[in-house]
Each structure stands twice: as C-alpha cells, then as structure tokens.
C-alpha positions as CSV (number, residue, x, y, z in Angstrom):
1,M,109.5,109.1,76.3
2,P,111.7,107.5,78.8
3,Q,111.5,103.8,79.0
4,D,111.6,103.5,82.6
5,S,109.1,106.1,83.6
6,P,105.3,106.4,82.6
7,V,105.6,110.4,81.9
8,P,108.7,112.3,80.8
9,G,111.1,113.2,83.4
10,A,109.0,111.5,86.3
11,A,110.7,109.3,89.1
12,A,109.4,106.2,90.3
13,P,107.9,106.4,93.7
14,P,110.1,105.1,96.6
15,G,109.9,101.2,96.9
16,V,108.8,100.9,93.2
17,D,111.1,98.6,91.3
18,T,110.5,99.3,87.6
19,S,112.7,96.6,86.1
20,V,110.1,94.0,87.4
21,S,106.5,93.9,86.0
22,H,103.6,94.3,88.4
23,V,100.1,93.3,88.1
24,A,98.5,96.6,88.9
25,R,100.7,98.5,86.3
26,I,100.2,95.8,83.7
27,W,96.5,96.0,84.4
28,N,96.7,99.8,84.1
29,Y,98.5,99.4,80.7
30,W,95.7,97.2,79.4
31,L,93.0,99.6,80.5
32,G,94.9,102.4,78.6
33,G,96.4,104.1,81.6
34,K,99.8,105.9,81.8
35,D,101.1,104.5,85.3
36,N,103.1,101.6,83.8
37,Y,106.7,100.9,82.9
38,Q,108.6,99.3,80.1
39,A,108.8,96.0,82.0
40,D,105.0,96.2,82.6
41,R,104.3,96.9,78.9
42,E,106.6,94.2,77.6
43,V,104.9,91.5,79.7
44,G,101.6,92.9,78.8
45,D,102.4,93.0,75.0
46,Q,103.6,89.1,75.4
47,I,100.5,88.0,77.1
48,K,98.5,89.8,74.3
49,E,100.4,87.8,71.6
50,I,99.2,84.6,73.3
51,L,95.5,86.0,73.8
52,P,94.9,89.2,72.0
53,D,91.5,89.8,73.7
54,V,93.1,90.1,77.3
55,P,92.5,93.7,77.3
56,R,88.8,93.0,76.6
57,L,89.0,90.7,79.8
58,A,90.3,93.7,81.7
59,L,87.4,96.0,80.5
60,A,84.7,93.3,81.0
61,S,85.9,92.8,84.5
62,R,85.8,96.6,85.1
63,H,82.3,96.9,83.6
64,F,81.1,94.0,85.9
65,L,82.3,95.9,88.9
66,H,80.3,99.0,87.8
67,R,77.2,96.9,87.3
68,A,77.5,95.2,90.5
69,L,78.0,98.6,92.3
70,H,74.7,99.9,90.5
71,H,72.9,96.9,91.8
72,L,74.2,97.2,95.4
73,A,74.0,100.9,95.9
74,G,71.2,101.5,93.7
75,E,68.9,98.5,94.2
76,E,70.0,97.0,97.6
77,G,70.6,100.3,99.4
78,V,74.3,99.4,100.5
79,R,76.2,102.4,101.6
80,Q,79.5,100.9,102.7
81,F,82.2,99.3,100.6
82,L,85.6,97.7,101.3
83,D,87.5,97.3,98.2
84,V,90.4,94.9,98.7
85,G,93.1,94.9,96.1
86,T,92.3,98.3,94.8
87,G,94.9,98.7,91.9
88,L,95.7,102.0,90.3
89,P,93.1,104.6,90.0
90,T,91.3,104.6,86.6
91,V,87.9,106.1,85.2
92,D,84.9,105.6,87.7
93,N,86.5,104.1,90.7
94,T,84.4,102.5,93.5
95,H,83.9,105.8,95.3
96,Q,82.8,107.7,92.1
97,V,80.3,105.1,91.2
98,A,78.9,104.5,94.6
99,Q,78.7,108.0,95.6
100,R,77.3,109.2,92.2
101,I,74.2,106.8,93.2
102,A,74.2,107.6,96.9
103,P,76.5,110.6,97.9
104,E,76.5,109.2,101.6
105,S,78.4,106.1,100.6
106,R,81.6,105.3,102.5
107,I,84.5,103.5,100.8
108,V,87.7,102.1,102.1
109,Y,90.4,101.0,99.5
110,V,93.0,98.4,100.5
111,D,96.2,97.6,98.6
112,N,99.9,97.1,99.4
113,D,101.6,98.1,96.2
114,P,103.8,101.2,96.7
115,L,102.7,102.7,93.3
116,V,99.1,102.4,94.3
117,L,99.9,104.3,97.6
118,A,101.7,106.8,95.7
119,H,98.4,107.5,93.7
120,A,96.1,107.1,96.7
121,H,95.2,110.9,96.8
122,A,93.2,110.3,93.6
123,L,91.1,107.6,95.7
124,L,90.5,109.9,98.8
125,T,88.2,112.4,97.1
126,S,84.7,112.2,98.5
127,T,81.3,114.0,98.6
128,P,80.7,116.0,101.7
129,Q,78.1,113.6,102.8
130,G,80.3,110.4,102.4
131,A,83.9,109.3,103.1
132,T,86.9,107.5,101.6
133,D,90.0,106.1,103.0
134,Y,93.0,104.2,102.0
135,I,94.7,101.2,103.9
136,D,98.1,100.0,103.1
137,A,97.6,96.3,103.9
138,D,97.8,92.7,102.3
139,L,94.8,90.7,101.8
140,R,96.6,87.8,103.7
141,D,96.2,89.9,106.9
142,P,92.3,90.2,107.4
143,D,92.4,91.2,111.1
144,A,94.5,94.2,110.1
145,I,92.1,95.2,107.2
146,L,89.1,94.9,109.4
147,A,90.7,96.9,112.2
148,Q,91.7,99.7,110.0
149,A,88.6,99.6,108.2
150,A,86.3,100.2,111.3
151,K,88.0,103.7,111.4
152,T,85.8,104.7,108.5
153,L,83.1,102.0,108.3
154,D,80.5,101.0,110.7
155,L,81.1,97.2,111.0
156,T,77.9,96.7,112.7
157,Q,76.0,97.7,109.5
158,P,76.1,95.8,106.1
159,V,79.3,96.2,104.0
160,A,80.0,95.1,100.7
161,L,83.2,93.3,100.3
162,L,84.8,93.8,96.7
163,L,87.5,91.1,95.7
164,M,88.4,92.2,92.2
165,G,90.8,89.8,90.7
166,I,92.9,89.6,93.8
167,V,92.3,86.2,95.4
168,E,94.0,84.4,92.3
169,F,97.3,85.9,93.9
170,V,96.7,83.7,97.2
171,T,97.9,80.6,95.3
172,D,97.3,78.3,98.2
173,D,93.5,77.1,98.0
174,E,93.3,76.5,101.8
175,E,94.8,80.1,102.6
176,A,92.7,81.7,100.0
177,Y,89.3,80.4,101.5
178,D,90.5,81.1,105.0
179,V,91.5,84.7,104.4
180,V,88.2,85.4,102.5
181,G,86.2,83.5,105.0
182,R,87.7,85.6,107.9
183,L,87.0,88.9,106.0
184,M,83.4,88.0,105.7
185,A,83.1,86.7,109.3
186,G,84.0,90.3,110.4
187,L,81.1,91.5,108.6
188,P,77.5,91.7,109.8
189,P,74.6,89.5,108.5
190,G,73.5,91.5,105.3
191,S,77.0,92.3,104.0
192,W,77.6,91.3,100.4
193,M,80.7,89.9,98.6
194,V,81.6,90.7,95.0
195,M,84.2,88.6,93.5
196,Y,86.0,87.7,90.2
197,D,89.0,85.7,89.4
198,G,90.6,84.2,86.3
199,T,89.7,80.9,84.8
200,N,90.8,78.7,82.0
201,V,87.5,77.3,81.0
202,I,87.2,79.6,77.8
203,H,90.5,79.8,76.3
204,R,92.0,76.6,78.1
205,E,95.8,76.1,76.8
206,R,96.2,79.7,76.2
207,S,95.1,81.0,79.4
208,D,97.3,78.4,81.0
209,Q,100.2,79.8,78.7
210,I,99.5,83.3,80.0
211,V,99.7,82.1,83.7
212,A,103.0,80.3,82.9
213,L,104.5,83.5,81.4
214,W,103.0,85.7,84.1
215,N,104.4,83.4,86.9
216,S,107.9,83.4,85.1
217,S,107.9,87.2,84.6
218,G,108.6,88.2,88.1
219,S,105.3,89.4,88.9
220,A,103.5,88.0,91.9
221,P,102.3,84.5,91.1
222,L,98.9,83.7,90.5
223,V,96.6,80.6,90.0
224,L,93.6,79.9,87.9
225,R,90.4,78.6,89.5
226,T,87.4,76.8,88.2
227,P,83.9,78.4,88.4
228,E,83.0,75.8,90.9
229,Q,86.1,76.8,93.0
230,I,85.2,80.4,92.8
231,G,81.7,79.5,93.8
232,A,82.9,77.9,97.0
233,F,84.1,81.2,98.2
234,F,80.3,81.9,98.6
235,E,79.6,78.9,100.7
236,G,76.8,79.7,103.1
237,M,75.7,83.0,101.2
238,E,72.8,83.8,99.1
239,V,74.0,84.2,95.5
240,V,71.9,86.4,93.4
241,D,71.2,85.7,89.8
242,P,72.8,84.7,87.5
243,G,75.0,83.0,90.0
244,V,78.8,82.3,89.0
245,V,79.2,83.4,85.4
246,S,81.7,84.9,83.2
247,C,82.1,88.8,83.9
248,T,80.3,89.7,80.6
249,R,77.4,87.5,81.4
250,W,76.5,89.1,85.0
251,R,73.5,91.2,84.1
252,P,74.7,92.7,81.0
253,E,73.1,95.6,79.4
254,S,70.6,94.6,76.7
255,G,71.6,94.9,73.3
256,P,70.5,93.8,69.7
257,W,73.6,91.2,69.4
258,G,72.3,88.7,72.1
259,E,74.6,87.4,74.8
260,P,78.0,88.9,75.1
261,E,81.1,86.5,74.3
262,E,82.4,85.0,77.5
263,V,85.8,85.8,78.9
264,D,88.1,83.9,81.2
265,A,87.1,85.8,84.3
266,F,84.3,84.3,86.3
267,C,82.3,86.4,88.9
268,A,79.5,86.3,91.5
269,V,77.6,88.5,94.0
270,G,76.4,87.1,97.3
271,R,74.7,88.1,100.5
272,K,75.6,87.1,103.9
273,R,72.7,85.6,105.8
C-alpha cells in the first residue's frame, strides 16, 4: 500500500498536506479507519507507545457521544443537533444515531479540515423526514457557524450543541470560553451542550508527554484542561447527572464488572435555562 495514501492509487484531496499529521486523521487511525496517511500513523503510534490505551480513550469518547445522543433524542425529545468539530465519518455518526431514534431529526456538521470536506458526502445522507448539512467553518468563528446553521436548523427551537474533543484546540482559555459562550448565546433556552475534552488527571505525566509530542509534530496544538475548567464551560447551565466525569463514567451501560476504568477525557451534558 502506498505510504502517502489511505488506499492504493488514491490521491490526497486538494489542500490536504499528507506530510504533516492531522488530528482528524490520527483519530481516524485509532478508531480503525482507513482515511489516514503515513505521517498520521507515525504520530499515532508514537503516542500509543507512551500510553497504549489511547485508542481506548478514542472509543470511550465515541461511545459517550452515542449515549448522550440516546439521552437527548430518546429521553429529552431533542430534534436538532449542531456538531462542531465533526471529524472524519465513521460508524454511527451523529445523524445516523439521532435519526434512528427520531427520523425527523435535523443535523448540521461543522469542520474546516479539507479531508473532512472531501468526505462530507458521507455525512449528508438523511431520512426523508429529517435533514443534514455540512458547514466548512472554524470553531473560532461562532457568528458564521450560527448564520449558516440557521439555513437548516430553526434557532428559535432547542438545539443540542456537540463539542467532541474540539475545544482543547483553542489553547487560550479566555478565547475558548468566549467562543463556546457565543455559540450557546445564539441558541434558545432549552438548548443543550454536550462536551468532552482531554485532561491529565488520570495518567498525569504520560498525558503531558503525549501533548508535548503532539504539539511538536506539526499537528494543530492543543491544551489539556482540568475537569473543573471543563465544568466552567457549563456555567449557568443545568448539568445533568452525573456531572463532569470521565467519558467512561457518563451513564455507562450496566455490566458485571463494576464501574469502567477512567480515561483522560472528561465530559458533561448541560441544558441552557
């Protein structure tokens, strides 16, 4: 298999630099996908050498998203979802989970990665009753996101804002709280926010080593935040039980082995009053 392409003979989409690793493609590699390149696999393997259960963190965060969607669409009656920092399509994307529960659900995906844009067709399938759309935009431009999302979503009705491992790439705390606050300010009362981001409270030094490696690899730099800092994004909101916890501990499926082992990704689900 060619080392600069995810499939034999395939060329990288325009604007994609395959010589530099990228978060969406490394994540895709850890999740067992094929939309990644040699540079992504090399960084992904280096990180796994430091912390072998990183792929488990990737899966845990994905499973948290699915459980949160089941809660919102199945129990809370949410029918609109704004998924910012979509990443590459994989099994059971947001629209597939939500529309399986409620076929009339409307989903807008947001990302600014050229490779994600090239695969956006996989995100634009929909039930006849619902709708999906894709916006090429950056988290740091909440006004543009809201303006474009309004073409598909009714922003006078509750929307669930999904921020899955994306806010950690806004490394300045003040800017991070500002952009998330502006996004939520554009959504009506009764809207929801679902968020997870990386921490270092479980593996500490090894998580810090991973961030140092990541930030020196050419990938978009990231910062780890404490669970308390993640909780601060939900200030003024009604955070549902069990609050801010490791992704594996947010309403896990019951089993005979007790509580699942924690990972260095903490999450919460909150409702705007």
